[in-house]
N, C-alpha and C positions, 0 to 999 in steps of 0.2 A: 793150705788148709784141706783137711781130708773131709770128704763129704761122710756124713754119719753112715752107719752101716745099715741101718734099720731102712733106709729107702731102697726099694729095687733098683737096679739099672734099667735104664730105658731099652725097651726092645729094639732091636736093630732094624727091623721090618716096619718100623712106624712111618718111615718116609720113603718114598721110592729112591730109587738109586739117583744119587747126583743132587738130590734134595735134602739132604740130611742137615742137620744142624750144624754149622760151622761154629768155629770160634768168633765172638762177637767182637766188633773192634773196640779199642780202649775208649773209655768216656773222655771226653775232651772238655766237658763242660757244656753249658747251654749253647744254642745255636746262635750265632751273631745275627743281631737285628739288621736287614738291609733295609736301606731308604726308600720309601715308596717313590716311584717315578715322579719326577716333577710334573706338574699339570702344564698343558701347553700355556705359551704366553697368550694372554687376552690382550686384544687390541683396545686400546684406550678411546673412548668415543670424543670426537672432536666437540669443541665447545660450541660450535656454530650448527651442530646437527639438529638440536632440539628448535632453535630460531628458525631454521629453514623449514622444518616441518610445520611448524605453528604459522609461518608465513603463507605456506602454500595452502594450509587449510582455511586461512582467513581469506586469501586471496580466491579460493575455490567459492566459498560462501558469497564474497561479495560479488563475483561476476555471476553466480546464479541469481542473486537478487537484482543486479541490473540488468539481466537479461530478462527477468521476469516482468521488472518495471517498463522496460521497453517494449515487452511483447503487449503488455496491458495498453501502453500509450497508442501503439500502433492499432490495436485493436479498436480503441474508442475513437481514434482520429477516422479510421475506415468506416465504422459505424455512423459517425456524425456526417461523413460525407456521402454515405449511401442514402441517409435519411433526408440530407439536405438536396440531393440531387433528386429524390423520388417526390419533394415537394414543388408542384408546379406554381408558377408565378401566380395563377388565379387563387390557388388555395392560400397561398401566403397574403395576397391582398385581400381575401375574404377574413381570414383569421384576424389580420391587424384591424380591418374595418370593424369588425364586430368587437374587439378591446376598445377603440375608440368610441363606438356607440355606447358601450356598457359604462366607460369612464365618464361621458358626459351625461349620460341618463341618471347615473347616481350623484353627480353633481347638481342636475337639476332638482333632483327629488331632495336635494339636502342631505344625503347618505355619504358623508365624506369618508366614512372608514371603509365602505366599499369602493369608492374611487381611489382611495389609497391603495387597495390591493392590487389594482390594475397597473400600479407603477413598480418598475424594477427596484430590488433593493438598493441598488446604487444611483437610482435616478435622480435628476436635479429639476427642481421645480423653480422657475424664476432665477436659475443660476445657482440655487442653494440646495445642499443635501439635507433633506427634513425627516426628521422621525415623524411618528403619527401626531403627535402633540403639536409638533411645528405646522405640519399641514392642515389641521383642524384649525388653528388659529389664522392661519392665512386665509383658508377658504371662508372663514366666517368673516374676517374682515373685509375680504372682497364683497361678501353679500351686504354688510353694513354700509360699504362705501357706495356701491352701485345697484344694490337692489338682487333679488333673486334671478336665477337663470330662466327666462321664460321659454327660450327657444335656441336651438343650435343647427349648424348645418356643417356636414362633413366635406371635405373636398381632399381627395387623395392627389398628392403630387408624385409619387412613386410608392411602390409597396412598404417602403420604410419611412416616409415622411408624409404627413398629414396637415392640413390647415382646418382649422374648426373656427367658424364664425360664431360669435355668442352673442345672443340678445339678451341683456338685462334691462331693468325697470330704466336705469339712469344711462346706460351705455351700450354701444354696439362696437365689438372688436375682434380681432382674430387673434388665435392662439395655435402655435407651431408645436406640432407633437412629433417625436422621432423615436423609431425602434431601432434596437442593436441588429446588425446585419448577421452576427454570427449564431445567434440564438434560434432553437427551433419553434416553429410557429405555434405548437402546443403550449410551449412553456415561455413564449414571448411576453414581455411587458414593456410598457412604454419607458424610455430610458431618459427622456428630456421633454419638459413642457416648459414653454416661456410665459405661461400666464394659468388662470385658473377660471 
């Protein structure tokens, strides 16, 4: 095909030498699509890895909890040991003597609820664990049977064991009182009484 004549021919100086427009290569159709490079192979996660991580986290938390518990136990033991070492036998004796005096003064005045307060929560009275109502019944029965407490005398066997001689209208008898050895004297209460 012949180009139309009405187009002027291109100037020869349009491109510097060696850069002229040469013939175009023949059209061979669209360029072939090249496949994208394959992604690198991924490592398959082992089935046990999440279990191992979970176990590690749980074990770490458990060991932290156990460490905190043991530290608390150690601190409470050393605190109780330091407090018990700082209490002299004379202080312990005086503290227990005061509790026994308060206990029998309340019984003498027939204030049985006040007397009951001087007993430890797990105390035994005549070999029985009594609640307040049971204690009140036993104390009132003792008053009806032998009369009111007119007098009492406290004898200390050691800082944890006392014998009280009780005078009632119809009887004179001894009552043995015991304190727990591990309690602090400021919180100590009577743990065993074999009579009222």
